Steps between C-alpha positions, in 0.01 A plus 500: 500500500808457716524640843743773598615645837222765508235226449643304795506813722136571411397142575674493839385853594145381495573260780756714679344845467734668748818323390805646338560269196784493254529261211737444213495240230720360229262319264280286718739487798408740776653652814245650736532683832194536713524709817188465709403506868296183456827303488565587862542184708493269198781264397669557167326198343158633611576840348608343170191280493282805541653652190522171297132439573411811312704417193454119476271546205764705317768236575268221379427681177867564433467883532747475787773244459701583806429723799750624760310645795628728768220546759590741773340685787538881494753471784711246310492716186613805696784304657600373155495855362711626788764229436523584134561878555 
């Protein structure tokens, strides 16, 4: 059974219960955005590792071939939204 964007969101939501999560996939290549207060004060690489750690098994099994992660704090997300309006 191959994974889809909803599966990825469900997996991440378990570990980031209060996060706003968006995901999209084309085959087994995924783009994911996780907006969570737990990223506050963490460097980009630490944020990405937090997400990668949860999906390593899916990458190892081939369910996920590529993963593009955007990990933002709520403030960063709000600023990004304001810029795009």
